[in-house]
C-alpha positions in Angstrom: 93.6 118.2 81.5 91.3 118.5 83.9 90.6 115.0 84.5 95.2 114.8 85.0 94.2 117.9 87.6 91.9 116.0 89.5 93.7 113.3 90.1 96.9 115.2 90.9 94.3 116.6 93.6 93.3 113.6 94.7 96.6 112.3 95.1 97.7 115.4 97.1 94.5 114.8 100.0 94.5 111.2 100.1 98.8 110.5 100.3 99.6 112.1 103.5 98.7 108.5 105.1 100.8 106.6 102.9 103.9 109.5 102.8 103.7 109.0 107.1 103.6 105.5 106.8 106.5 105.1 103.6 108.5 108.0 106.9 107.8 105.9 110.0 108.9 102.2 108.1 112.3 104.5 107.5 113.0 105.5 110.4 112.2 102.5 112.3 114.7 100.5 109.0 117.3 102.9 109.8 117.9 102.8 113.7 117.0 98.8 113.3 120.3 98.8 111.3 122.2 100.0 114.9 120.6 97.6 117.0 120.7 94.5 114.8 124.4 95.9 115.0 124.5 95.7 118.4 123.0 92.5 118.7 125.7 90.9 116.4 128.2 92.1 117.8 127.5 91.1 121.2 126.9 87.4 120.1 130.1 87.3 118.0 133.1 85.4 119.9 135.9 88.3 119.1 137.7 89.5 121.4 138.4 93.2 120.2 135.1 95.7 120.2 136.3 96.2 116.5 136.4 93.2 115.0 133.3 92.3 117.1 131.7 95.4 114.9 133.2 94.0 112.1 131.8 90.5 112.8 128.4 92.1 113.0 128.6 94.2 110.1 129.0 90.9 107.8 126.5 89.6 108.9 123.4 88.6 107.2 121.1 90.3 109.3 122.8 93.4 109.4 122.5 92.7 105.6 119.0 92.8 105.9 118.9 95.8 107.6 120.9 97.6 105.7 118.3 96.6 102.3 115.4 97.4 104.2 116.1 100.8 105.3 117.2 101.4 101.1 114.1 100.5 100.3 112.0 102.3 102.8 113.7 105.6 102.0 113.7 104.7 98.8 109.8 103.9 98.7 109.7 107.8 101.0 111.6 109.5 98.0 109.0 108.3 95.6 106.4 109.4 97.3 107.5 112.8 97.9 108.6 113.0 94.3 104.8 111.9 92.7 103.7 114.5 95.8 105.9 117.2 94.1 104.8 116.3 90.6 101.1 116.8 91.3 101.9 120.1 93.1 103.4 121.0 89.9 100.7 119.9 87.6 98.1 122.1 89.7 100.0 124.8 89.7 100.5 125.0 85.9 97.0 124.3 85.7 96.6 127.4 87.8 98.5 129.8 85.8 97.2 128.1 82.6 93.7 128.9 84.2 95.3 132.6 84.9 96.5 132.7 81.4 93.5 132.1 79.6 91.3 134.5 82.1 93.6 137.5 81.1 93.2 136.4 77.4 89.5 136.6 77.4 89.1 140.3 78.8 
């Protein structure tokens, strides 16, 4: 169990950078959806604003931006979940250690 706890603590110590980069990627990807929509809408030959917006949203670039955003959010959720699991392992270990100390006395 101590090896698992060491790995959990190591992950907690070193995961902040990965989480920060994942958050940065997710924010950029989310904003890129609107940017791509605006670019594609501007490039559309449609006359009405609604038609240009629909044309933009039907574009391959818009779909790629949505997929990138979803992947980035998924990576961030994965890292948060792994971090939470590591915290729970450490907390379970601390509780177990406390119980063992009280049994010995």
